Backbone bond lengths (Angstrom), bond angles and torsions (degrees), N, CA, C in turn:
res aa  C-N    CA-C-N  psi(-1)  N-CA   C-N-CA  omega(-1)  CA-C   N-CA-C  phi
1 M - - - 1.478 - - 1.544 106.60 -
2 G 1.284 115.11 -146.22 1.490 119.52 -178.97 1.560 111.92 -87.40
3 S 1.266 114.38 172.34 1.444 120.59 176.36 1.550 108.73 -76.95
4 K 1.321 117.28 146.24 1.477 121.61 -175.10 1.576 106.64 -81.39
5 R 1.341 113.87 138.63 1.483 121.88 171.19 1.557 106.52 -89.95
6 R 1.273 119.11 137.40 1.469 124.95 179.27 1.547 106.00 -123.21
7 A 1.400 110.11 146.55 1.471 116.82 176.64 1.537 104.97 -90.16
8 S 1.330 113.15 146.22 1.447 118.49 174.23 1.542 107.95 -67.08
9 K 1.378 117.85 160.92 1.418 118.91 -177.84 1.531 110.09 -59.62
10 G 1.332 115.89 131.63 1.463 120.63 177.67 1.575 113.23 83.70
11 K 1.315 116.80 -3.98 1.434 118.70 179.89 1.537 109.14 -106.89
12 K 1.332 111.74 148.15 1.465 122.03 179.12 1.482 107.16 -96.96
13 I 1.355 115.12 135.57 1.454 118.12 177.66 1.473 111.04 -95.83
14 N 1.334 116.62 133.63 1.473 122.91 176.47 1.524 108.76 -79.87
15 P 1.368 116.41 146.68 1.487 119.64 171.25 1.477 107.96 -65.37
16 H 1.326 115.99 150.96 1.412 121.78 173.00 1.498 108.23 -109.75
17 F 1.289 118.70 128.22 1.462 122.71 -176.31 1.491 107.27 -99.08
18 W 1.388 113.59 129.40 1.493 121.96 174.92 1.480 106.25 -106.90
19 V 1.323 117.44 119.47 1.507 120.28 -177.22 1.515 106.32 -116.68
20 F 1.332 113.73 112.56 1.500 122.78 173.86 1.477 106.43 -92.61
21 C 1.311 119.56 115.73 1.505 119.42 -175.92 1.564 110.35 -130.73
22 E 1.279 112.82 164.64 1.546 118.55 -169.40 1.518 112.84 -93.88
23 G 1.366 119.37 -25.11 1.451 116.10 -169.78 1.496 112.67 -144.70
24 E 1.347 113.48 178.04 1.501 119.51 -179.57 1.518 113.83 -66.40
25 T 1.334 117.31 -33.18 1.422 120.90 -177.38 1.541 109.40 -69.69
26 E 1.297 116.92 -45.30 1.534 119.21 175.17 1.524 110.55 -57.26
27 E 1.375 114.29 -43.25 1.475 119.07 -179.03 1.527 110.32 -63.85
28 A 1.265 118.87 -43.97 1.443 123.21 178.22 1.511 111.26 -62.11
29 Y 1.302 117.09 -43.66 1.448 120.39 -178.52 1.572 111.99 -67.54
30 V 1.324 116.25 -38.66 1.508 119.74 177.50 1.568 108.34 -69.79
31 C 1.285 117.58 -35.41 1.482 118.20 172.76 1.513 113.54 -61.87
32 F 1.317 114.95 -41.02 1.496 120.35 172.45 1.511 113.76 -58.19
33 L 1.336 113.66 -47.53 1.533 118.74 179.03 1.510 111.75 -66.62
34 R 1.342 116.09 -37.07 1.523 118.58 177.25 1.499 111.09 -61.37
35 S 1.246 118.20 -43.03 1.518 122.58 -178.49 1.526 106.78 -72.84
36 K 1.319 122.12 -35.08 1.462 123.43 -177.35 1.580 109.73 -71.35
37 Y 1.322 114.77 -45.09 1.488 116.05 -174.90 1.525 113.88 -96.23
38 R 1.368 116.11 -11.70 1.464 118.49 179.23 1.506 114.97 52.61
39 I 1.349 111.61 49.67 1.478 121.95 -179.74 1.496 107.61 -119.91
40 P 1.393 115.55 142.37 1.481 115.54 -179.65 1.555 110.64 -64.08
41 I 1.297 113.46 114.86 1.467 119.47 177.28 1.600 106.70 -133.09
42 E 1.252 115.80 122.63 1.475 120.94 174.76 1.519 106.34 -100.44
43 I 1.329 115.68 129.36 1.483 122.40 -176.85 1.547 105.40 -104.14
44 V 1.318 115.73 125.14 1.478 119.54 171.69 1.515 104.03 -112.18
45 P 1.370 117.52 97.25 1.393 122.57 -172.95 1.556 115.17 -83.01
46 K 1.323 114.92 160.03 1.446 122.02 169.40 1.534 116.99 52.99
47 V 1.365 113.81 43.14 1.427 118.66 175.27 1.530 109.05 -89.34
48 V 1.268 116.09 112.98 1.513 119.80 -172.64 1.537 108.32 -62.41
49 G 1.355 113.52 133.17 1.465 120.60 -173.18 1.513 116.13 -46.41
50 N 1.342 113.93 -46.41 1.529 121.14 -176.99 1.551 111.41 -67.87
51 K 1.363 117.22 -19.37 1.445 119.54 -177.77 1.538 115.23 -96.48
52 I 1.346 115.19 -8.46 1.457 118.89 -176.88 1.518 106.56 -80.24
53 T 1.359 117.20 125.45 1.441 123.88 173.49 1.485 109.53 -143.39
54 K 1.316 114.31 167.98 1.474 119.30 177.49 1.584 109.45 -59.95
55 R 1.284 116.80 -37.99 1.522 121.26 178.76 1.513 108.66 -64.45
56 F 1.381 119.16 -43.70 1.455 121.62 179.92 1.527 110.18 -57.06
57 I 1.334 114.81 -44.54 1.470 120.46 -178.35 1.517 111.16 -65.71
58 E 1.328 118.79 -41.66 1.429 122.42 174.26 1.428 113.86 -61.28
59 N 1.379 115.00 -48.52 1.501 120.14 176.89 1.537 113.28 -58.86
60 Y 1.360 117.48 -41.61 1.429 120.86 178.10 1.520 112.12 -60.97
61 K 1.321 117.00 -39.35 1.480 120.36 -174.35 1.575 110.67 -85.35
62 Q 1.305 116.17 -6.33 1.527 118.29 -176.65 1.525 110.73 -64.07
63 G 1.290 113.54 129.95 1.431 121.42 -177.96 1.528 116.82 85.40
64 K 1.311 116.99 -7.50 1.444 124.39 178.45 1.510 107.70 -93.75
65 P 1.425 118.03 146.68 1.434 118.48 179.42 1.534 111.28 -67.67
66 I 1.325 114.13 132.99 1.483 120.58 -177.96 1.506 109.57 -132.99
67 H 1.335 118.50 160.21 1.465 125.20 177.15 1.532 106.15 -141.32
68 N 1.371 114.55 157.01 1.484 117.87 -179.65 1.462 114.09 -67.28
69 K 1.332 118.73 -13.68 1.467 121.30 178.82 1.621 109.67 -86.47
70 D 1.245 118.37 -10.98 1.504 122.36 179.71 1.533 108.75 -63.58
71 K 1.350 114.33 149.55 1.450 120.01 -179.66 1.577 108.43 -130.58
72 D 1.278 113.58 142.57 1.482 121.25 174.87 1.505 111.02 -105.83
73 F 1.307 115.64 130.08 1.436 127.39 179.01 1.515 113.88 -116.16
74 L 1.263 117.39 139.85 1.466 123.73 172.09 1.557 106.26 -111.70
75 M 1.286 117.58 119.86 1.468 122.16 -173.90 1.514 106.49 -117.07
76 Y 1.356 118.17 102.38 1.480 120.58 -171.45 1.551 108.25 -139.50
77 D 1.315 114.85 163.44 1.449 122.63 167.77 1.531 105.58 -81.22
78 A 1.323 118.43 143.78 1.458 125.50 -175.41 1.500 110.32 -102.75
79 D 1.278 123.31 25.09 1.395 121.99 -175.18 1.570 116.49 -93.20
80 V 1.337 114.15 -5.16 1.497 118.52 175.55 1.514 109.52 -113.27
81 P 1.342 116.46 105.94 1.459 119.09 -176.12 1.473 119.50 -53.04
82 Q 1.380 116.79 -35.47 1.449 118.31 -179.03 1.581 111.92 -67.96
83 V 1.288 114.31 -39.70 1.468 120.21 -179.89 1.588 108.65 -70.27
84 L 1.350 116.34 -39.90 1.453 118.68 179.79 1.558 108.72 -63.37
85 E 1.246 119.13 -41.73 1.484 120.59 178.80 1.537 111.49 -63.24
86 K 1.304 117.53 -37.59 1.454 122.02 -179.41 1.583 107.67 -68.51
87 L 1.361 116.90 -38.91 1.443 122.19 179.70 1.508 110.28 -66.16
88 K 1.344 117.27 -44.37 1.394 122.57 179.43 1.549 113.99 -59.51
89 S 1.334 115.54 -27.69 1.496 120.30 -179.88 1.484 114.88 -74.31
90 I 1.378 117.73 -13.41 1.490 120.38 -178.29 1.581 106.48 -89.68
91 K 1.308 115.83 91.60 1.450 121.90 -168.65 1.574 112.01 -73.53
92 S 1.276 118.47 -19.15 1.492 124.25 -174.87 1.553 110.94 -79.80
93 T 1.383 116.33 1.72 1.443 118.27 -176.60 1.528 111.23 -122.22
94 V 1.311 113.70 167.87 1.472 122.35 170.93 1.568 107.29 -100.93
95 L 1.276 116.16 117.42 1.459 120.56 -176.30 1.526 108.90 -88.85
96 I 1.355 116.86 121.39 1.437 127.51 177.65 1.562 109.71 -114.23
97 V 1.293 116.59 105.93 1.454 121.54 -176.87 1.450 115.85 -124.68
98 S 1.309 117.32 150.29 1.477 122.14 169.16 1.497 107.87 -129.04
99 N 1.341 117.04 138.55 1.460 122.03 177.22 1.521 111.22 -125.25
100 P 1.320 117.18 114.54 1.451 127.59 22.39 1.493 113.35 -92.42
101 S 1.297 122.08 -21.84 1.492 122.55 -176.71 1.561 108.79 -159.30
102 I 1.351 115.39 173.16 1.410 117.99 178.55 1.504 115.91 -64.06
103 E 1.333 113.13 -21.16 1.554 117.98 175.63 1.510 108.94 -59.94
104 L 1.257 120.63 -26.56 1.460 120.42 178.11 1.573 108.99 -63.52
105 W 1.347 113.94 -43.43 1.472 116.41 179.33 1.544 109.66 -63.00
106 F 1.308 119.12 -37.22 1.441 118.82 178.23 1.544 110.82 -68.73
107 L 1.334 117.34 -36.55 1.453 120.38 -179.60 1.533 109.71 -66.08
108 L 1.306 116.77 -32.39 1.477 121.65 -179.68 1.498 111.09 -65.15
109 H 1.355 119.89 -16.31 1.438 123.46 176.09 1.540 109.46 -76.61
110 Y 1.271 119.28 -17.50 1.453 126.86 -178.09 1.498 112.43 -98.96
111 K 1.322 116.20 -42.73 1.428 119.13 -173.49 1.544 111.98 -159.34
112 N 1.336 113.60 160.63 1.522 119.02 176.38 1.523 105.91 -73.82
113 H 1.320 114.49 140.48 1.504 116.67 177.74 1.462 107.02 -143.61
114 T 1.314 119.48 120.31 1.547 121.58 -179.06 1.502 112.40 -122.13
115 A 1.288 121.40 -6.94 1.497 124.38 -177.75 1.529 108.95 -88.50
116 N 1.289 114.92 152.53 1.501 122.69 174.97 1.491 106.18 -53.83
117 I 1.358 117.94 137.42 1.463 125.25 -179.49 1.557 111.58 -143.59
118 T 1.275 116.44 148.95 1.454 123.18 173.79 1.492 111.73 -88.30
119 A 1.322 120.07 160.77 1.459 123.17 175.38 1.467 110.94 -63.78
120 N 1.311 117.89 -37.32 1.521 119.19 175.63 1.469 115.09 -66.03
121 K 1.318 117.57 -35.36 1.447 120.54 178.62 1.547 107.93 -69.09
122 C 1.351 118.54 -37.75 1.440 119.75 176.84 1.525 111.61 -59.33
123 I 1.342 112.89 -42.39 1.470 116.85 -178.86 1.520 111.84 -66.97
124 R 1.349 116.97 -39.46 1.468 122.09 175.37 1.530 111.90 -57.30
125 E 1.390 112.45 -47.75 1.472 121.24 -179.67 1.507 109.11 -60.83
126 L 1.293 120.72 -45.40 1.448 124.68 177.75 1.532 112.26 -58.78
127 S 1.304 116.74 -43.39 1.414 121.86 178.15 1.509 110.38 -63.27
128 N 1.321 118.72 -43.35 1.457 121.04 177.73 1.487 111.77 -63.99
129 R 1.333 117.16 -46.82 1.494 121.63 -177.41 1.514 109.35 -65.36
130 N 1.321 120.25 -40.32 1.492 122.25 -178.50 1.467 111.82 -83.46
131 R 1.343 119.43 -6.26 1.464 124.23 -177.05 1.511 113.76 54.70
132 N 1.288 117.27 35.67 1.419 127.34 177.26 1.564 110.45 -153.50
133 T 1.280 116.18 176.21 1.512 119.10 179.94 1.485 107.44 -90.91
134 Y 1.313 113.52 112.35 1.493 122.26 175.07 1.531 108.30 -67.22
135 K 1.352 116.81 134.19 1.431 121.61 175.73 1.499 110.70 -124.83
136 K 1.310 114.94 129.51 1.499 118.70 179.93 1.501 108.54 -58.44
137 G 1.345 116.61 143.52 1.458 119.29 175.81 1.569 113.86 88.14
138 I 1.367 115.51 -5.13 1.416 117.09 -178.02 1.586 110.47 -128.39
139 I 1.337 114.93 126.71 1.465 119.95 174.04 1.535 105.25 -100.07
140 D 1.315 118.97 98.30 1.428 120.36 -179.89 1.557 109.68 -75.71
141 Q 1.346 113.68 175.14 1.492 119.21 -173.11 1.516 109.44 -63.36
142 Q 1.348 121.31 -43.69 1.421 123.11 -176.34 1.552 110.43 -64.16
143 L 1.281 115.19 -43.16 1.488 120.51 178.61 1.549 109.65 -64.37
144 E 1.374 115.40 -43.23 1.422 119.49 177.14 1.525 114.13 -54.22
145 I 1.326 114.25 -45.90 1.488 122.07 179.39 1.504 109.36 -59.17
146 K 1.401 118.89 -45.18 1.394 123.28 -177.25 1.554 109.89 -67.39
147 L 1.369 115.93 -42.16 1.415 119.83 -178.84 1.540 112.99 -64.71
148 S 1.330 116.03 -33.52 1.434 118.47 176.18 1.498 115.46 -76.35
149 A 1.345 113.87 -38.86 1.508 118.94 -176.99 1.555 114.16 -76.44
150 N 1.363 118.51 -31.61 1.448 120.49 -168.18 1.521 115.50 -116.75
151 Y 1.401 116.16 18.74 1.451 113.66 -177.11 1.503 114.62 -63.17
152 T 1.326 115.34 -28.91 1.514 121.20 178.30 1.492 110.44 -64.94
153 K 1.356 117.60 -47.43 1.456 123.05 176.12 1.498 110.57 -59.13
154 A 1.352 118.70 -47.70 1.421 121.12 179.11 1.513 112.58 -59.57
155 S 1.337 114.65 -39.45 1.459 118.08 179.88 1.543 111.62 -64.05
156 E 1.326 116.19 -44.33 1.414 122.81 178.70 1.583 109.59 -60.55
157 R 1.301 117.34 -41.36 1.429 121.35 -178.43 1.546 112.52 -67.02
158 T 1.374 113.66 -43.05 1.475 116.93 -177.43 1.473 111.15 -72.93
159 K 1.321 120.68 -29.74 1.513 121.63 179.53 1.501 110.23 -64.43
160 K 1.348 120.07 -16.80 1.478 120.82 178.01 1.523 111.96 -87.68
161 L 1.360 116.39 -6.71 1.462 120.05 -178.49 1.532 109.84 -94.91
162 T 1.294 118.79 159.98 1.477 126.90 -179.42 1.546 108.33 -87.60
163 L 1.288 115.65 114.14 1.488 120.10 -179.20 1.526 112.00 -53.56
164 F 1.340 115.43 141.98 1.498 125.66 -176.75 1.493 114.36 74.81
165 N 1.331 120.26 -19.84 1.473 120.89 174.16 1.473 111.71 -77.97
166 N 1.294 118.20 161.97 1.486 121.65 176.04 1.528 104.87 -98.65
167 P 1.359 119.36 119.65 1.486 128.02 0.45 1.575 112.99 -92.41
168 S 1.272 116.81 149.84 1.469 119.53 172.62 1.461 110.71 -169.16
169 S 1.375 115.09 155.22 1.464 120.88 174.36 1.509 107.45 -156.51
170 N 1.330 116.34 147.13 1.448 120.69 173.21 1.524 111.22 -120.83
171 M 1.362 113.06 29.01 1.451 121.16 178.04 1.555 111.26 -57.53
172 Y 1.267 114.06 -28.12 1.483 119.44 -179.59 1.591 110.67 -58.58
173 C 1.328 116.12 -30.82 1.454 120.29 179.73 1.570 108.78 -60.87
174 F 1.305 116.51 -42.45 1.473 120.24 178.61 1.513 111.21 -64.12
175 I 1.335 114.60 -43.09 1.514 121.73 -179.61 1.554 107.66 -63.79
176 E 1.311 115.54 -43.97 1.426 115.80 179.34 1.532 115.72 -61.74
177 E 1.382 114.54 -37.21 1.502 119.83 173.40 1.539 110.09 -60.47
178 L 1.330 117.85 -43.92 1.487 121.40 179.28 1.506 111.28 -63.87
179 E 1.332 115.51 -41.77 1.453 121.62 179.85 1.547 110.53 -62.83
180 S 1.294 113.26 -41.07 1.506 118.88 -178.61 1.541 112.19 -64.02
181 V 1.354 113.10 -43.36 1.506 120.13 -177.94 1.602 106.06 -66.77
182 K 1.377 114.84 -40.20 1.510 119.86 -178.94 1.510 107.16 -65.27
183 K 1.297 120.77 -45.81 1.506 122.07 178.88 1.529 110.62 -59.38
184 T 1.382 116.94 -47.00 1.443 121.31 -174.20 1.550 105.86 -62.00
185 N 1.282 119.49 -41.99 1.489 123.81 -174.44 1.531 106.10 -68.50
186 Y 1.339 119.01 -39.45 1.489 122.29 -179.37 1.463 112.27 -66.31
187 L 1.354 118.03 -35.56 1.443 122.67 -176.10 1.559 112.25 -76.83
188 N 1.338 113.56 -25.10 1.544 119.08 -177.71 1.458 111.26 -94.34
């Protein structure tokens, strides 16, 4: 596998998060979170759902410094059942999904939403709420402000939804991991 990272004497080592994601929007969002939390996150973007396997993840990390505290995340849209089943079979990772798309997670920062919705309708709603044209792969300043200010509300809203159904998201699990590492670093 990869080479082991070691902490210097008396130093605490932070976990390194490996995020394998399917698109530009997920990549942009993880970049935003990485800069916000200042936690080591490596983004492996645009991994096609049918090609992601445990072996692919191991091969990708081969030769890179790793630690037993590191965590692997798969960040995908849950709207294609075949891809979702393949992702669920990779037990060594934490699966982070939004159905129909990550834009639902963004929309939950603005309002509660419990009815079935399409990815295009999520995008339209985001454009209306932000009073500009939302573009996939871009986290503009208005959206960034909303994502920072309302992640607790969005988490509460999504916890009331049934995971894997439309609509649903468990993006809050990733945020909670980041918050936990941030608190641990602050206390030490």
